[in-house]
N, C-alpha and C positions, 0 to 999 in steps of 0.2 A: 504493499500501499502506499501511494506515496503521498506525503504531508507537504510537501513546497506550496504546492497552489495553496491550499487551505493558511499556510502562516505566511504566504504571503498577500494573502484578501485581509488577513489579521494585523498584517505591519501594515497597511495601506488606510484600512479604516480608524486605525488607531492616530497615523499619521493627519488624515483628513480632520479627526474630532479634536487633536491637537491645536492644529493653524485655527480651524474654526474658533478656538477657544479665546486664543488671542487676539484674533480680530474684534472681537466682539468686547474683550477687555480694553483693548485699546481704545476702543471709539468710546467706551463709558469715560475714557481718561480724559478724552480730548473734548469732548460733545459739548460739557457740561458746564458753559459760565451760569452760573443762577443771577437772574436780576436783583439789582441793588449791591454786589460783588464789590469789594476794590479790589482790582486788579492788576493797577499800574501801582509802581512804588511802593511793593511790600515790604517791611522791616523783618530781616531775615530773624529777629529774636519777636518775630509777634505774639503775644497772648491774649489773653481775653481781656478787650478794651475796657478800660474804666471810665474814659471818655467817654463822655454824652454828648450828643446834639440833638435838640429839638425845636418844635416850631409849635407859636401858638395859633397859629391860621392855621394849621394841618396837622393829621397824625401822621407816622411813618406810614409809607405804602398807601397813604390818604390821598385825595383828590385834593390838588392847588384850587384856593380859589381864582376866579377868574381875573381878580385885582390885580394879582402880581404878573398877568403873562400879557401878550400883546394883544389880546381880546377886553383890556380892561385897562389900569394907571400905569402897568408894567414897574412896577415898583420890586424891591427886593422883599421877601418878606421876613417878617421878625423871628430873629432867631434865640435858641438859649444854650448859651452851652455848662456842662458842669462836669468837673473828675478830670480837669488838666493836671498832668504830671507837674509837681512843685520844682521840679528840677527845668522844665521849659522855658524856652526863652521865645519862641518865638510860634505863633499859629499862623497856617496857610487852610484859608478854605479855597476849593476847586468844585463849580457846578459844570456839570456837563450831562447831556442826555444821551444815553448808552442808546436808545434806537433811533436815532438820526440814520437815514439812508446812507450818508457818508462814512458813517464810522462816529464815536463819542463827538457831539457838538457841544463846543465850549462856551457856558453861559456867562459864566463868571469867574474872575480868580483877582484873590485877594493873599495877601502875605503879609509881615511884620506887624500882625495883628498882637496886643498886649495879650500875654496871656492869663493876666488876670482878668481878661471880660469874659462877662457871666451870660451880658444881654446885649443884642445888636438888635437895632431901631428898625422899623419898616422904613426901606426905601434910604436907608443909613447906611454909611462904609462903617465896618467896625474899628474900635479904638485900634489910631497908630497905622491900620491898613493901606497898604498900597494897592490899589485895582490894576491888573495887567490888562493886558488884549485877549479879546474874545473872538470866537469865530464870526460874529456880526462885524470885525473889524474895525472894532473901537472899544475901549474901556470901561468898564461900571457893567452896572446889570444889564443882561439882554433876557427879559422874559420866557417861558417858554411859548411856541409859537409851531406846535407840529403840524405837517403837512397832513395825516391822516393818521388815523387810530389814536389807541393811548401810548403815552410815553412815558417811562420812567426818566425822572430829572434826580441824578446823586448830588449830593450834598455830601462833600468829604471832608473833614478836618483831621487836620493833620497836626501835631506838636510836635516841634522842634527843638534839636539842644544847639543851635546856633540860630544866627539870622541870616537874611538872604540877601546878596548885594545883585540886586535886579533892577534894572530901569523899569519904566512902566511899560514899556513895549515890547516886555517880555511875555512869550507864550504859556501856554500850558507845560509843552515839552520842555521849557528851559526853568521850569520851577521844580518839574519832575526829576529833572537831571541836577538842578542844585541840592536838593533834597535827600538824594541818594545817601545813606549812611547817616543819617542825622534823624532820623523818626524815631520818637520814646513812645506814642500811640498814634493811634489812628480810629476814626470814626465816620458812621455813617447813617444819612437822614435820606430816606428816598420817596417823592412826590411822584405824584399823576396827573398828567392831565391829557386831557381829549377836546380838540374844539369841538363846537355844536355846528 
């Protein structure tokens, strides 16, 4: 009795199952960027964030009122900051739309925010803050104005152990590069908006 064909068939089946399992595993690893997850400039020693960012205008993962968008007064929403590390020298705020057709669309960047800041008033620049260039081609707040569907607006707050020597012409990429290796903590507030 010749067992070679049976052994060969079993070997091929094992090989097919192994390769199939690796493909499924690979897809599960690369395909899932959760909405509202900070993916840029991750601190290598990131632990559970103690720092918090909130707004009295909307809940995390809640709808942003039209007042703060291109359909309303287009002013920045009020923000509440807590749990900033005592050793923080500088806070940085980046607001972008993770659902924009061209990739993350930048709506606001502010750095050199006083780390003692606990509240940012509606329509105001945070204490000590320097505003950078947005994807609207200007500095300052540019409210949500999605072309279609519901978009996720990520308010990303970073606590740094250093100051940033940047001009107001700096873009998000410049800020992220300057922050590398200096992030003490980071947190996220996500607001949603859909035009009617």
